[in-house]
C-alpha positions in Angstrom: 36.6 35.8 -18.8 33.8 32.9 -18.7 34.4 29.6 -20.1 32.5 28.5 -23.4 29.7 26.1 -22.2 28.8 23.0 -24.1 25.4 22.4 -25.6 22.9 20.1 -23.5 21.9 17.5 -25.5 18.3 16.3 -26.2 17.2 13.2 -24.3 14.6 10.6 -25.4 13.4 10.2 -21.8 14.1 10.9 -18.2 16.2 7.8 -17.8 18.5 8.8 -20.6 18.8 12.2 -19.1 19.7 10.8 -15.5 22.2 8.6 -16.8 23.7 11.4 -18.7 24.1 13.8 -15.7 25.4 10.8 -13.8 28.4 11.0 -15.8 28.7 14.7 -16.4 29.6 17.8 -14.7 26.9 20.3 -14.9 29.4 23.2 -14.7 30.3 22.2 -18.3 26.9 23.1 -19.4 25.3 25.6 -16.9 26.4 28.9 -15.7 25.4 28.4 -12.0 26.3 32.1 -11.1 23.5 33.2 -13.1 20.9 30.7 -11.5 18.0 31.8 -9.7 15.7 30.2 -7.3 12.3 29.2 -8.1 9.5 27.1 -6.4 7.0 24.8 -7.9 4.2 24.9 -5.2 1.9 22.6 -7.0 4.4 19.9 -8.3 3.3 16.5 -7.3 6.3 14.0 -6.6 6.1 10.9 -9.1 5.5 7.8 -6.8 4.9 4.3 -7.6 3.2 1.6 -5.5 5.2 -1.6 -4.7 4.5 -4.7 -3.0 6.9 -5.5 -0.1 6.6 -8.7 2.0 7.6 -8.2 5.7 7.6 -10.5 8.6 4.6 -9.9 10.8 6.5 -9.1 13.8 8.5 -6.4 11.7 5.4 -4.6 10.4 3.8 -4.6 13.8 7.0 -3.2 15.3 6.8 -0.5 12.5 3.2 0.3 13.0 3.7 0.5 16.9 6.8 2.8 16.4 4.8 5.1 13.8 1.8 5.1 16.2 4.0 6.4 19.1 5.5 9.1 16.7 1.9 10.1 15.5 2.8 9.6 11.9 1.4 6.8 9.3 3.6 3.8 9.0 4.0 4.2 5.3 5.4 7.5 5.9 7.8 6.2 8.4 9.1 3.9 6.3 9.8 6.3 3.7 11.7 8.4 6.1 13.7 5.6 7.2 14.5 4.5 3.6 15.7 8.0 2.8 17.6 8.5 5.7 19.4 5.2 5.0 19.7 6.4 1.1 21.4 9.8 2.2 23.9 7.7 4.7 24.7 5.5 1.6 25.3 8.6 -0.6 27.4 10.6 1.9 29.3 7.5 2.8 30.2 6.8 -0.7 31.8 10.1 -1.2 
């Protein structure tokens, strides 16, 4: 016997939906046993430019490291930030 699923509310915007799912368990709303894997090959991630002031020595060090790894320095910064976020999320559990 499967449990009765709750109806997913309508959200005014993405931020409201994000807050909702942070506070609610999806298994109360979705039967994940019926889920199917899909791909979105043309999906573009939403990005936003920011201005970040770094000491010159730090920026030069980042650029040198990126050059050694043959990657753009901004991409390397994003990888490092993502790694730290993953560590923070895994450490919080």
